[in-house]
MARTINU-536439 format. One line per field, with one value per residue: x, z, y of N, C-alpha, C in turn. Coordinates in nm, 3 decimals. Layout:
nc1: [X ...]
nc3: [Z ...]
nc2: [Y ...]
cac1: [X ...]
cac3: [Z ...]
cac2: [Y ...]
cc1: [X ...]
cc3: [Z ...]
cc2: [Y ...]
end
This chain:
nc1: [1.098 1.306 1.400 1.182 1.169 1.408 1.357 1.151 1.291 1.458 1.285 1.180 0.941 0.770 0.990 1.024 0.844 0.663 0.780 0.737 0.917 0.903 0.920 1.139 1.400 1.448 1.455 1.582 1.689 1.595 1.766 1.662 1.405 1.121 1.084 0.887 0.861 0.676 0.504 0.565 0.802 1.156 1.426 1.698 1.966 2.156 2.454 2.589 2.605 2.706 2.633 2.491 2.332 2.066 1.724 1.452 1.089 0.893 0.929 1.171 1.455 1.719 1.986 2.209 2.365 2.329 2.200 2.022 1.732 1.620 1.336 1.237 1.010 0.900 0.706 0.563 0.520 0.314 0.430 0.436 0.530 0.590 0.447 0.630 0.820 0.913 1.133 1.077 1.187 1.153 1.168 0.948 0.794 0.651 0.420 0.441 0.311 0.393 0.335 0.381 0.516 0.717 0.967 1.145 1.439 1.680 1.733 1.952 2.116 1.923 1.899 2.161 2.301 2.235 2.126 1.857 1.696 1.472 1.455 1.673 1.571 1.355 1.501 1.644 1.432 1.340 1.561 1.564 1.316 1.356 1.551 1.411 1.200 1.345 1.442 1.228 0.981 0.704 0.463 0.497 0.502 0.240 0.100 0.199 0.168 0.117 0.339 0.537 0.562 0.688 0.928 1.028 1.061 1.264 1.468 1.542 1.807 2.058 1.922 1.941 2.160 2.066 1.918 1.667 1.396 1.228 0.910 0.701 0.609 0.413 0.289 0.091 -0.033 0.000 0.051 -0.012 0.126 -0.062 -0.069 0.007 -0.204 -0.418 -0.326 -0.324 -0.595 -0.690 -0.573 -0.709 -0.970 -0.936 -0.864 -1.099 -1.275 -1.159 -1.199 -1.478 -1.525 -1.405 -1.574 -1.810 -1.729 -1.686 -1.948 -2.076 -1.934 -2.007 -2.282 -2.280 -2.161 -2.358 -2.563 -2.440 -2.421 -2.694 -2.775 -2.632 -2.749 -3.009 -2.967 -2.882 -3.096 -3.390 -3.650 -3.640 -3.669 -3.939 -4.051 -3.963 -4.097 -4.361 -4.356 -4.326 -4.570 -4.750 -4.717 -4.819 -5.098 -5.384 -5.292 -5.267 -5.130 -4.999 -4.880 -4.693 -4.708 -4.748 -5.029 -5.154 -4.930 -4.808 -4.523 -4.413]
nc3: [-4.296 -4.131 -4.266 -4.245 -3.969 -3.928 -4.068 -3.913 -3.677 -3.741 -3.779 -3.651 -3.461 -3.492 -3.559 -3.704 -3.572 -3.355 -3.069 -2.741 -2.543 -2.247 -1.885 -1.600 -1.633 -1.902 -2.242 -2.435 -2.766 -3.055 -3.358 -3.621 -3.529 -3.465 -3.232 -3.015 -2.894 -2.680 -2.696 -2.465 -2.379 -2.359 -2.502 -2.394 -2.552 -2.526 -2.586 -2.536 -2.268 -2.269 -2.306 -2.600 -2.752 -2.731 -2.784 -2.957 -2.919 -3.105 -3.374 -3.379 -3.485 -3.474 -3.640 -3.559 -3.305 -2.945 -2.843 -2.610 -2.490 -2.292 -2.176 -2.068 -1.873 -1.918 -1.810 -1.555 -1.214 -0.929 -0.607 -0.283 0.040 0.305 0.641 0.858 1.156 1.293 1.452 1.586 1.600 1.865 2.011 2.005 1.880 1.582 1.359 1.013 0.685 0.343 0.013 -0.341 -0.663 -0.917 -1.176 -1.449 -1.573 -1.698 -1.872 -1.899 -1.671 -1.484 -1.518 -1.500 -1.287 -1.031 -0.845 -0.771 -0.845 -0.751 -0.482 -0.391 -0.434 -0.247 -0.009 -0.016 0.011 0.268 0.425 0.370 0.477 0.752 0.798 0.746 0.936 1.173 1.202 1.251 1.468 1.645 1.650 1.433 1.230 1.231 1.172 0.927 0.716 0.445 0.330 0.381 0.194 -0.038 0.079 0.154 -0.097 -0.203 -0.034 -0.100 -0.219 -0.451 -0.614 -0.884 -0.973 -1.004 -1.227 -1.188 -1.101 -0.871 -0.887 -0.731 -0.388 -0.107 0.224 0.361 0.606 0.948 1.236 1.572 1.892 2.160 2.406 2.317 2.145 2.329 2.469 2.261 2.204 2.443 2.427 2.207 2.313 2.527 2.381 2.238 2.451 2.550 2.332 2.336 2.588 2.537 2.338 2.487 2.669 2.493 2.404 2.645 2.694 2.473 2.529 2.771 2.676 2.506 2.693 2.840 2.647 2.601 2.852 2.861 2.650 2.752 2.976 2.861 2.698 2.826 2.728 2.554 2.710 2.780 2.526 2.461 2.654 2.572 2.335 2.437 2.571 2.361 2.273 2.475 2.684 2.905 3.123 3.341 3.317 3.444 3.335 3.399 3.620 3.979 4.226 4.345 4.555 4.607 4.565 4.243]
nc2: [-5.743 -5.656 -5.430 -5.257 -5.210 -5.070 -4.834 -4.728 -4.681 -4.469 -4.262 -3.950 -3.830 -3.521 -3.365 -3.127 -2.974 -2.737 -2.573 -2.450 -2.231 -2.275 -2.286 -2.283 -2.378 -2.374 -2.507 -2.778 -2.747 -2.912 -2.984 -2.780 -2.751 -2.549 -2.281 -2.086 -1.757 -1.556 -1.234 -1.092 -1.194 -1.260 -1.436 -1.638 -1.770 -2.053 -2.240 -2.542 -2.469 -2.208 -1.863 -1.746 -1.559 -1.312 -1.354 -1.206 -1.161 -1.398 -1.641 -1.893 -2.091 -2.334 -2.504 -2.637 -2.850 -2.890 -2.662 -2.459 -2.303 -2.041 -1.890 -1.570 -1.404 -1.081 -0.923 -0.711 -0.823 -0.902 -0.878 -1.019 -0.975 -1.194 -1.182 -0.975 -0.936 -0.642 -0.416 -0.087 0.262 0.344 0.112 -0.059 -0.355 -0.449 -0.612 -0.649 -0.632 -0.641 -0.529 -0.514 -0.420 -0.556 -0.601 -0.760 -0.627 -0.678 -0.950 -1.124 -1.086 -1.156 -1.431 -1.531 -1.412 -1.502 -1.792 -1.784 -1.518 -1.383 -1.447 -1.303 -1.048 -1.041 -1.059 -0.817 -0.636 -0.701 -0.625 -0.348 -0.280 -0.316 -0.121 0.119 0.113 0.098 0.352 0.512 0.639 0.481 0.630 0.802 0.614 0.512 0.742 0.827 0.632 0.635 0.748 0.566 0.362 0.474 0.554 0.305 0.181 0.340 0.271 0.014 -0.166 -0.283 -0.465 -0.434 -0.571 -0.823 -0.800 -0.685 -0.463 -0.254 -0.141 -0.043 -0.018 -0.095 -0.049 -0.280 -0.370 -0.281 -0.430 -0.410 -0.511 -0.677 -0.523 -0.270 -0.220 -0.193 0.034 0.219 0.228 0.339 0.589 0.693 0.699 0.880 1.104 1.150 1.203 1.436 1.609 1.617 1.741 1.986 2.087 2.111 2.310 2.519 2.558 2.642 2.875 3.028 3.051 3.200 3.431 3.522 3.573 3.779 3.979 4.021 4.116 4.353 4.496 4.518 4.677 4.913 4.976 4.990 4.961 4.748 4.524 4.526 4.498 4.243 4.101 4.139 3.992 3.734 3.714 3.705 3.446 3.294 3.194 3.243 3.382 3.662 3.972 4.268 4.569 4.851 5.142 5.120 5.145 5.464 5.620 5.385 5.203 5.108]
cac1: [1.069 1.424 1.406 1.074 1.207 1.511 1.294 1.080 1.388 1.515 1.183 1.173 0.813 0.773 1.123 1.009 0.728 0.677 0.803 0.731 1.029 0.854 0.989 1.251 1.530 1.460 1.433 1.684 1.638 1.634 1.805 1.557 1.271 1.081 1.050 0.811 0.867 0.559 0.530 0.616 0.919 1.285 1.489 1.843 2.008 2.282 2.504 2.680 2.617 2.755 2.534 2.522 2.264 1.932 1.626 1.331 0.967 0.871 0.957 1.314 1.504 1.862 2.014 2.320 2.336 2.372 2.135 1.920 1.667 1.552 1.246 1.224 0.888 0.937 0.593 0.567 0.440 0.280 0.502 0.383 0.627 0.522 0.445 0.760 0.826 1.014 1.141 1.071 1.291 1.131 1.178 0.829 0.800 0.524 0.414 0.419 0.300 0.431 0.300 0.438 0.525 0.854 0.978 1.279 1.494 1.794 1.711 2.079 2.151 1.820 1.922 2.298 2.366 2.204 2.043 1.717 1.699 1.359 1.491 1.757 1.482 1.284 1.596 1.671 1.315 1.339 1.664 1.518 1.205 1.412 1.619 1.312 1.127 1.437 1.469 1.100 0.902 0.576 0.360 0.518 0.464 0.094 0.046 0.246 0.179 0.114 0.474 0.630 0.585 0.790 1.056 1.074 1.108 1.393 1.570 1.579 1.931 2.129 1.844 1.976 2.258 1.989 1.836 1.532 1.365 1.107 0.830 0.612 0.595 0.313 0.269 -0.048 -0.082 0.090 -0.021 0.050 0.108 -0.184 -0.059 0.006 -0.340 -0.497 -0.281 -0.370 -0.739 -0.707 -0.537 -0.820 -1.083 -0.903 -0.869 -1.240 -1.332 -1.108 -1.269 -1.614 -1.520 -1.374 -1.695 -1.902 -1.680 -1.712 -2.090 -2.106 -1.877 -2.093 -2.407 -2.253 -2.136 -2.488 -2.632 -2.377 -2.462 -2.835 -2.784 -2.581 -2.851 -3.122 -2.929 -2.875 -3.228 -3.491 -3.772 -3.624 -3.719 -4.083 -4.084 -3.941 -4.205 -4.480 -4.340 -4.354 -4.712 -4.823 -4.704 -4.877 -5.240 -5.435 -5.223 -5.297 -5.008 -5.019 -4.757 -4.705 -4.676 -4.841 -5.131 -5.102 -4.863 -4.745 -4.415 -4.440]
cac3: [-4.160 -4.081 -4.328 -4.188 -3.834 -3.935 -4.107 -3.796 -3.578 -3.781 -3.782 -3.529 -3.465 -3.453 -3.578 -3.750 -3.505 -3.284 -2.925 -2.663 -2.448 -2.113 -1.777 -1.544 -1.677 -2.045 -2.317 -2.533 -2.902 -3.156 -3.483 -3.717 -3.469 -3.434 -3.095 -3.015 -2.779 -2.678 -2.706 -2.337 -2.341 -2.428 -2.490 -2.383 -2.626 -2.479 -2.659 -2.448 -2.142 -2.287 -2.363 -2.738 -2.790 -2.677 -2.891 -2.940 -2.938 -3.240 -3.399 -3.403 -3.486 -3.497 -3.702 -3.491 -3.185 -2.817 -2.811 -2.507 -2.486 -2.166 -2.195 -1.949 -1.875 -1.889 -1.755 -1.409 -1.133 -0.794 -0.503 -0.147 0.140 0.422 0.761 0.920 1.286 1.273 1.561 1.550 1.661 2.009 2.074 1.989 1.772 1.513 1.246 0.892 0.557 0.234 -0.123 -0.439 -0.802 -0.966 -1.311 -1.498 -1.662 -1.770 -1.867 -1.884 -1.529 -1.409 -1.528 -1.474 -1.172 -0.906 -0.863 -0.759 -0.836 -0.673 -0.341 -0.364 -0.425 -0.119 0.097 -0.020 0.066 0.412 0.484 0.360 0.571 0.887 0.805 0.751 1.063 1.283 1.211 1.258 1.587 1.619 1.619 1.295 1.139 1.223 1.113 0.790 0.643 0.301 0.285 0.407 0.073 -0.121 0.152 0.147 -0.233 -0.220 0.050 -0.158 -0.296 -0.497 -0.695 -1.025 -1.008 -1.041 -1.344 -1.141 -1.056 -0.791 -0.938 -0.628 -0.263 -0.017 0.353 0.368 0.743 1.062 1.345 1.700 1.998 2.237 2.501 2.243 2.097 2.440 2.494 2.151 2.222 2.553 2.376 2.123 2.401 2.598 2.284 2.210 2.569 2.555 2.232 2.383 2.693 2.474 2.272 2.592 2.719 2.390 2.406 2.764 2.675 2.379 2.597 2.864 2.598 2.459 2.807 2.873 2.545 2.625 2.971 2.825 2.570 2.840 3.062 2.780 2.637 2.909 2.653 2.488 2.800 2.766 2.396 2.469 2.735 2.487 2.244 2.511 2.602 2.241 2.256 2.591 2.708 3.037 3.229 3.351 3.345 3.452 3.300 3.427 3.755 4.079 4.274 4.396 4.684 4.624 4.465 4.137]
cac2: [-5.697 -5.586 -5.298 -5.176 -5.169 -4.968 -4.708 -4.675 -4.636 -4.341 -4.158 -3.869 -3.758 -3.380 -3.309 -2.990 -2.918 -2.611 -2.591 -2.326 -2.234 -2.247 -2.356 -2.205 -2.429 -2.366 -2.630 -2.814 -2.733 -3.009 -2.917 -2.752 -2.740 -2.412 -2.246 -1.960 -1.666 -1.467 -1.090 -1.042 -1.275 -1.256 -1.566 -1.649 -1.888 -2.109 -2.357 -2.615 -2.397 -2.072 -1.773 -1.709 -1.436 -1.289 -1.361 -1.126 -1.240 -1.448 -1.782 -1.912 -2.230 -2.352 -2.634 -2.704 -2.927 -2.835 -2.535 -2.455 -2.172 -2.005 -1.776 -1.485 -1.322 -0.943 -0.850 -0.689 -0.915 -0.857 -0.950 -1.006 -1.016 -1.251 -1.097 -0.957 -0.868 -0.539 -0.320 0.054 0.344 0.354 -0.018 -0.142 -0.453 -0.458 -0.705 -0.570 -0.701 -0.551 -0.570 -0.422 -0.462 -0.561 -0.653 -0.792 -0.525 -0.735 -1.095 -1.195 -1.083 -1.227 -1.575 -1.573 -1.349 -1.572 -1.911 -1.744 -1.372 -1.332 -1.456 -1.187 -0.931 -1.046 -1.028 -0.673 -0.566 -0.724 -0.540 -0.210 -0.264 -0.299 0.008 0.227 0.109 0.122 0.496 0.583 0.605 0.416 0.730 0.848 0.505 0.504 0.865 0.849 0.505 0.659 0.782 0.457 0.284 0.538 0.545 0.167 0.155 0.408 0.206 -0.116 -0.149 -0.402 -0.558 -0.420 -0.674 -0.941 -0.768 -0.657 -0.328 -0.242 -0.030 0.011 -0.092 -0.038 -0.115 -0.322 -0.375 -0.264 -0.496 -0.379 -0.610 -0.660 -0.413 -0.144 -0.198 -0.138 0.170 0.302 0.247 0.434 0.722 0.739 0.732 1.004 1.214 1.177 1.267 1.573 1.688 1.640 1.843 2.115 2.135 2.157 2.439 2.620 2.588 2.721 3.009 3.099 3.086 3.311 3.552 3.569 3.633 3.907 4.077 4.053 4.202 4.485 4.563 4.551 4.789 5.034 5.002 4.923 4.931 4.618 4.421 4.523 4.440 4.098 4.048 4.134 3.878 3.612 3.708 3.664 3.301 3.226 3.227 3.205 3.455 3.806 4.045 4.412 4.640 4.993 5.178 5.065 5.235 5.589 5.606 5.253 5.191 5.011]
cc1: [1.183 1.432 1.300 1.110 1.314 1.453 1.219 1.177 1.445 1.412 1.177 1.043 0.830 0.908 1.118 0.886 0.760 0.687 0.796 0.833 0.982 0.936 1.111 1.387 1.549 1.437 1.551 1.622 1.688 1.672 1.686 1.419 1.242 1.054 0.990 0.832 0.750 0.602 0.596 0.742 1.043 1.356 1.640 1.885 2.147 2.324 2.614 2.710 2.666 2.649 2.580 2.461 2.132 1.834 1.503 1.208 0.948 0.906 1.104 1.342 1.652 1.884 2.127 2.274 2.383 2.308 2.028 1.864 1.595 1.469 1.228 1.101 0.923 0.821 0.611 0.481 0.420 0.357 0.439 0.486 0.553 0.534 0.582 0.744 0.943 1.015 1.139 1.180 1.276 1.123 1.057 0.848 0.662 0.535 0.370 0.405 0.320 0.386 0.357 0.439 0.670 0.855 1.124 1.322 1.610 1.781 1.840 2.119 2.051 1.846 2.059 2.358 2.343 2.123 1.895 1.715 1.586 1.384 1.583 1.676 1.410 1.378 1.627 1.555 1.308 1.442 1.620 1.405 1.256 1.484 1.519 1.242 1.219 1.468 1.341 1.026 0.765 0.468 0.373 0.480 0.313 0.035 0.083 0.264 0.181 0.253 0.572 0.661 0.693 0.926 1.114 1.130 1.244 1.504 1.614 1.700 1.984 2.049 1.876 2.080 2.191 1.903 1.693 1.519 1.233 1.031 0.744 0.613 0.496 0.310 0.121 -0.103 0.032 0.012 0.055 0.034 -0.015 -0.180 -0.063 -0.131 -0.428 -0.458 -0.329 -0.519 -0.767 -0.675 -0.651 -0.941 -1.057 -0.909 -1.014 -1.307 -1.286 -1.177 -1.413 -1.619 -1.492 -1.498 -1.798 -1.859 -1.705 -1.859 -2.129 -2.053 -1.963 -2.224 -2.388 -2.229 -2.267 -2.567 -2.573 -2.416 -2.609 -2.852 -2.736 -2.682 -2.971 -3.091 -2.925 -3.009 -3.335 -3.617 -3.762 -3.678 -3.870 -4.126 -4.067 -4.050 -4.334 -4.472 -4.371 -4.502 -4.794 -4.821 -4.764 -5.021 -5.278 -5.364 -5.265 -5.171 -5.039 -4.886 -4.783 -4.669 -4.780 -4.947 -5.067 -5.045 -4.796 -4.635 -4.446 -4.341]
cc3: [-4.102 -4.136 -4.269 -4.050 -3.837 -3.975 -3.989 -3.692 -3.613 -3.793 -3.647 -3.533 -3.419 -3.472 -3.619 -3.687 -3.433 -3.135 -2.857 -2.551 -2.309 -2.011 -1.730 -1.592 -1.827 -2.110 -2.411 -2.672 -2.991 -3.284 -3.578 -3.658 -3.431 -3.284 -3.095 -2.883 -2.788 -2.677 -2.580 -2.292 -2.420 -2.401 -2.482 -2.447 -2.579 -2.574 -2.575 -2.321 -2.152 -2.356 -2.502 -2.775 -2.717 -2.793 -2.855 -2.954 -3.084 -3.250 -3.440 -3.416 -3.517 -3.552 -3.633 -3.367 -3.061 -2.777 -2.703 -2.500 -2.354 -2.191 -2.063 -1.967 -1.831 -1.831 -1.604 -1.337 -0.994 -0.695 -0.367 -0.050 0.260 0.544 0.829 1.056 1.283 1.394 1.510 1.626 1.813 2.077 2.063 1.869 1.712 1.401 1.122 0.773 0.445 0.102 -0.220 -0.578 -0.847 -1.108 -1.344 -1.595 -1.747 -1.764 -1.848 -1.738 -1.445 -1.408 -1.477 -1.345 -1.042 -0.938 -0.857 -0.737 -0.751 -0.523 -0.301 -0.353 -0.292 -0.003 0.100 0.037 0.217 0.482 0.482 0.459 0.712 0.901 0.821 0.886 1.181 1.302 1.227 1.384 1.548 1.582 1.476 1.194 1.121 1.155 0.967 0.710 0.492 0.247 0.302 0.282 -0.015 -0.053 0.143 0.009 -0.258 -0.142 -0.004 -0.249 -0.341 -0.585 -0.843 -1.067 -1.044 -1.165 -1.309 -1.103 -0.979 -0.839 -0.830 -0.507 -0.174 0.113 0.365 0.510 0.840 1.184 1.475 1.796 2.083 2.332 2.430 2.185 2.206 2.469 2.385 2.163 2.335 2.509 2.291 2.207 2.474 2.504 2.253 2.328 2.580 2.452 2.274 2.492 2.635 2.405 2.374 2.646 2.618 2.387 2.526 2.751 2.580 2.444 2.693 2.790 2.546 2.572 2.843 2.773 2.566 2.746 2.941 2.743 2.656 2.928 2.984 2.722 2.717 2.832 2.581 2.575 2.788 2.632 2.397 2.549 2.653 2.388 2.314 2.543 2.481 2.224 2.373 2.608 2.850 3.151 3.223 3.397 3.342 3.432 3.328 3.571 3.851 4.117 4.328 4.534 4.708 4.520 4.367 4.139]
cc2: [-5.615 -5.444 -5.207 -5.127 -5.060 -4.833 -4.646 -4.622 -4.500 -4.230 -4.087 -3.789 -3.613 -3.316 -3.163 -2.924 -2.789 -2.638 -2.455 -2.335 -2.193 -2.323 -2.279 -2.252 -2.420 -2.502 -2.652 -2.811 -2.846 -2.934 -2.903 -2.736 -2.596 -2.398 -2.107 -1.887 -1.570 -1.321 -1.035 -1.115 -1.233 -1.388 -1.556 -1.780 -1.930 -2.223 -2.420 -2.534 -2.254 -1.987 -1.729 -1.575 -1.427 -1.281 -1.278 -1.215 -1.281 -1.595 -1.797 -2.062 -2.228 -2.493 -2.708 -2.779 -2.851 -2.704 -2.555 -2.313 -2.154 -1.879 -1.703 -1.396 -1.180 -0.862 -0.825 -0.792 -0.856 -0.942 -0.920 -1.060 -1.074 -1.160 -1.097 -0.891 -0.772 -0.446 -0.176 0.131 0.353 0.218 -0.107 -0.236 -0.470 -0.562 -0.628 -0.663 -0.598 -0.613 -0.469 -0.482 -0.452 -0.616 -0.682 -0.682 -0.577 -0.887 -1.174 -1.200 -1.161 -1.378 -1.615 -1.519 -1.425 -1.696 -1.878 -1.593 -1.317 -1.344 -1.341 -1.059 -0.929 -1.012 -0.880 -0.593 -0.583 -0.635 -0.393 -0.183 -0.241 -0.165 0.122 0.229 0.137 0.271 0.578 0.542 0.548 0.516 0.780 0.740 0.499 0.627 0.882 0.723 0.527 0.689 0.666 0.377 0.342 0.536 0.405 0.135 0.221 0.338 0.070 -0.095 -0.286 -0.496 -0.545 -0.522 -0.805 -0.917 -0.735 -0.511 -0.331 -0.119 0.035 -0.079 -0.018 -0.119 -0.151 -0.312 -0.349 -0.315 -0.472 -0.497 -0.578 -0.542 -0.278 -0.115 -0.139 0.007 0.265 0.329 0.347 0.576 0.778 0.779 0.863 1.125 1.251 1.246 1.412 1.662 1.717 1.747 1.981 2.172 2.183 2.293 2.551 2.658 2.673 2.863 3.091 3.141 3.202 3.440 3.610 3.635 3.769 4.014 4.119 4.144 4.343 4.563 4.604 4.670 4.919 5.073 4.930 4.884 4.795 4.505 4.410 4.464 4.289 4.030 4.037 4.017 3.746 3.598 3.665 3.512 3.224 3.270 3.183 3.274 3.601 3.877 4.194 4.480 4.787 5.021 5.121 5.168 5.361 5.569 5.475 5.239 5.081 4.899]
end
């Protein structure tokens, strides 16, 4: 019985099995045990806390003791910045939501440069957002939202020290305060009323111009008036109309 127990104590299940290096803290490697890195991952191999090398995707194993592997996902991911209250150049405060895409460019810096590299990225975007909005009036923000994303991406600085890169940023929403919403609505209504009045004036001007041209043609060509009258008579019935001069001695 004693011999059987000792044999069971020295058996290590899965000693030569396969391990996937998932998790933000990495995994400790048993000597001789395989570890797999996916196609989109790169692995950082540490031994007793010191970086040894970077591993490519595939299957790896080490026979020595004290090895730890940290897998870093190199695929781009979608980032969403929570709603921010940002002042504009003219003193108005608006609420803004930002979305974009980022990726890891240097896995070593991503793991070793900061405790949480993504928090550093979010902070850099927040600072850039305030810089861009603080130099832009509200009207320009509302009119040029398509350009704000590229300006915001260019204003993000310092994320390369975390091994990160911003590929794209877009302004999803710009929410105005209640008073500014009412003012904006009044501006839109006034603009629509002005356009309507302008169209009415254009229509009246065109009508007067047509009447003036008709009067000029009638004055130059009196027979056109009679021809127009005949056209109207063809479209009407039940009326008696006498065309010509009056009775003898009576003015027509």
